[in-house]
C-alpha positions in Angstrom: 3.2 -5.9 -21.4 1.3 -2.8 -20.2 -0.4 -3.2 -16.9 -3.4 -1.2 -15.7 -5.3 -1.5 -12.5 -9.0 -2.0 -11.7 -10.8 -1.8 -8.4 -12.6 -4.9 -7.2 -15.9 -4.8 -5.2 -13.8 -5.1 -2.0 -11.9 -2.0 -2.9 -8.6 -3.7 -3.6 -6.7 -2.9 -6.8 -5.9 -5.8 -9.1 -3.7 -5.8 -12.2 -5.5 -6.2 -15.6 -3.3 -6.8 -18.6 -4.0 -4.7 -21.6 -4.5 -7.8 -23.8 -7.6 -8.8 -21.9 -10.8 -7.8 -23.8 -13.0 -5.2 -22.1 -16.7 -5.7 -21.7 -19.0 -3.0 -23.0 -19.8 -2.0 -19.5 -16.1 -1.7 -18.5 -15.3 0.3 -21.6 -18.1 2.7 -20.9 -17.1 3.0 -17.2 -13.5 3.7 -18.0 -14.2 6.3 -20.7 -16.7 8.2 -18.6 -14.5 8.0 -15.5 -11.5 9.4 -17.4 -13.6 12.2 -18.9 -14.9 13.2 -15.5 -11.5 13.0 -13.8 -9.8 15.0 -16.6 -12.6 17.6 -16.6 -13.9 16.9 -20.1 -17.2 16.3 -18.3 -17.1 19.0 -15.6 -19.2 19.1 -12.4 -22.9 19.7 -13.2 -22.8 18.1 -16.6 -26.0 16.2 -17.4 -25.7 12.6 -18.6 -28.6 11.2 -20.6 -28.6 7.5 -21.2 -29.5 7.5 -24.8 -27.0 10.2 -25.7 -24.1 8.8 -23.8 -24.7 5.2 -25.0 -24.7 6.4 -28.6 -21.6 8.6 -28.1 -19.6 5.8 -26.5 -20.9 3.1 -28.8 -22.6 0.8 -26.3 -26.2 -0.2 -25.6 -28.1 1.2 -22.7 -27.8 -1.8 -20.5 -24.0 -1.7 -20.2 -24.2 2.0 -19.9 -26.5 1.7 -16.9 -24.0 -0.7 -15.3 -21.2 1.8 -15.9 -23.2 4.6 -14.4 -24.0 2.5 -11.4 -20.3 2.1 -10.7 -19.7 5.8 -11.2 -22.5 6.5 -8.6 -20.7 4.2 -6.2 -17.5 6.1 -6.8 -19.3 9.3 -6.0 -18.6 10.8 -9.4 -22.2 10.7 -10.7 -25.5 11.2 -9.0 -29.1 10.8 -10.1 -31.1 13.9 -10.7 -34.8 14.7 -10.7 -36.4 13.9 -14.0 -34.2 11.9 -16.5 -30.6 11.0 -16.5 -27.7 11.7 -14.2 -25.3 14.5 -13.4 -21.6 14.7 -12.7 -21.2 15.6 -9.0 -20.0 19.0 -7.8 -16.9 19.4 -5.6 -17.5 21.9 -2.8 -14.8 23.4 -0.5 -16.3 21.5 2.4 -16.0 18.2 0.5 -12.4 19.1 -0.4 -11.5 19.7 3.2 -13.1 16.5 4.2 -11.2 14.5 1.6 -7.9 16.0 2.7 -8.7 15.1 6.3 -9.1 11.5 5.3 -6.2 11.7 2.8 -3.9 12.9 5.6 -4.7 10.0 7.9 -4.4 7.4 5.1 -1.3 8.7 3.3 0.7 9.4 6.4 0.1 5.8 7.5 0.9 4.5 4.0 4.2 6.4 4.0 5.0 5.2 7.5 4.5 1.6 6.5 6.4 2.0 3.2 9.4 3.3 5.2 9.3 0.2 7.4 8.8 -2.4 4.7 10.3 -0.9 1.5 12.8 -2.2 -1.0 15.2 0.8 -1.1 16.2 0.0 -4.7 12.7 0.7 -5.9 12.6 4.2 -4.3 16.1 5.0 -5.3 15.0 4.5 -8.9 12.0 6.7 -8.4 14.2 9.3 -6.8 16.3 9.5 -10.0 13.2 10.3 -12.0 11.9 12.9 -9.5 15.2 14.8 -9.7 14.3 15.5 -13.3 10.8 16.6 -12.5 11.5 20.4 -12.8 12.7 19.9 -16.4 9.6 17.8 -17.2 7.4 20.7 -15.9 8.9 23.0 -18.5 7.8 20.8 -21.4 4.1 22.0 -21.5 1.1 19.7 -21.1 3.0 16.6 -22.2 5.6 17.1 -19.5 2.9 17.8 -16.9 1.2 14.5 -17.8 4.5 12.7 -17.4 5.0 14.3 -14.1 1.6 13.1 -12.9 2.5 9.7 -14.2 5.6 9.8 -11.9 3.3 10.7 -8.9 1.2 7.7 -9.8 4.3 5.5 -9.9 5.3 6.7 -6.5 1.8 6.1 -5.0 1.9 2.5 -6.4 5.3 1.9 -5.0 4.2 3.2 -1.6 1.1 1.0 -1.8 3.1 -2.1 -2.7 5.7 -1.5 0.0 3.1 -1.0 2.7 1.6 -4.4 1.8 -1.8 -3.5 3.3 -4.6 -4.2 0.7 -7.3 -2.6 3.0 -5.3 0.6 3.2 -4.8 0.6 -0.6 -8.5 0.1 -1.2 -9.3 3.1 1.1 -6.7 5.2 -0.6 -8.0 4.4 -4.1 -11.4 5.7 -3.1 -10.0 9.0 -2.0 -7.6 9.3 -4.9 -10.5 9.0 -7.4 -11.9 12.4 -6.2 -8.5 14.0 -5.7 -7.8 13.4 -9.4 -10.5 16.0 -10.1 -9.1 18.4 -7.6 -5.5 18.0 -8.9 -6.5 19.8 -12.1 -6.8 23.1 -10.1 -3.0 23.2 -9.7 -2.1 22.3 -13.3 -1.4 25.9 -14.3 0.6 26.8 -11.2 4.2 26.0 -12.1 5.6 27.3 -8.8 3.3 24.9 -6.9 4.2 22.0 -9.1 7.9 22.5 -8.7 7.5 22.8 -4.9 5.4 19.6 -4.9 8.2 17.8 -6.7 10.6 18.8 -4.0 8.2 17.6 -1.4 7.9 14.3 -3.0 11.7 14.0 -3.0 11.7 14.5 0.8 9.1 11.7 1.2 11.1 9.4 -1.0 14.3 10.2 0.9 12.6 9.4 4.2 11.3 6.1 2.9 14.8 5.2 1.5 16.3 5.9 4.9 13.6 3.8 6.6 12.5 6.6 8.8 8.8 6.1 9.3 8.2 9.2 11.4 10.0 11.4 8.9 8.1 9.9 6.0 4.8 10.6 7.7 5.9 14.1 8.6 7.1 14.9 5.0 3.7 13.6 3.7 1.9 15.8 6.3 3.7 18.9 5.0 3.1 18.0 1.4 -0.6 17.5 2.0 -0.9 20.8 3.9 0.8 22.7 1.1 -1.4 20.9 -1.5 -4.6 21.8 0.3 -3.5 25.4 0.8 -2.8 25.7 -3.0 -6.1 24.1 -4.0 -8.1 26.5 -1.8 -6.2 29.5 -3.1 -6.9 28.4 -6.7 -10.6 28.1 -5.9 -10.6 31.6 -4.3 -8.8 33.0 -7.4 -11.3 31.3 -9.8 -14.2 32.6 -7.7 -12.8 36.1 -7.8 -12.3 36.0 -11.6 -15.9 34.9 -12.1 -17.1 37.8 -10.0 -15.1 40.2 -12.2 
């Protein structure tokens, strides 16, 4: 049975089986959240209640509840007049997110190395070895590569066995999903990131907490550098 995850009010992820029916509010929340994270609703997009409720196929009451959750996630904000707007992502905010991400993910990797089941990470390693081939398979391969990253993050979260840390990481990852799109077209960066993930996995398998944290630090530094370079390039192209 397929398992997806939802975030509770306390910030802890809990599994939800696909067979459980979704409420109208949950359905609206998930659809809007995915569309924002995937860039189908880019920053600055206005969201009018009536239009969005009709598009998604729910009434305005569950839509309001969904929007309230998106506001809590920091993905949507109210705007003067009517409706809401998808929030912008500034360079300053990106830097702030990476500062927090560095603290949280390095600790998560450290705990995973101390508490891991090596077999879980050996299995993940086998999949990451084939990541370069995945990245040559177009959008479908890139999606599968990002699914691998999600699997690794879940394995690290599970191994670390700290629900408060997981809750904090989930909040950060929500915004990083939007930033991740900036690197999708950079094949060289994606291949380098796959190698960096292998180093993190190897450190966890070896049970070396300091090395796992250091490998994570290097990966995040390279990731931020790539994101900022992509923003600079996009800004320059717009100026042209």
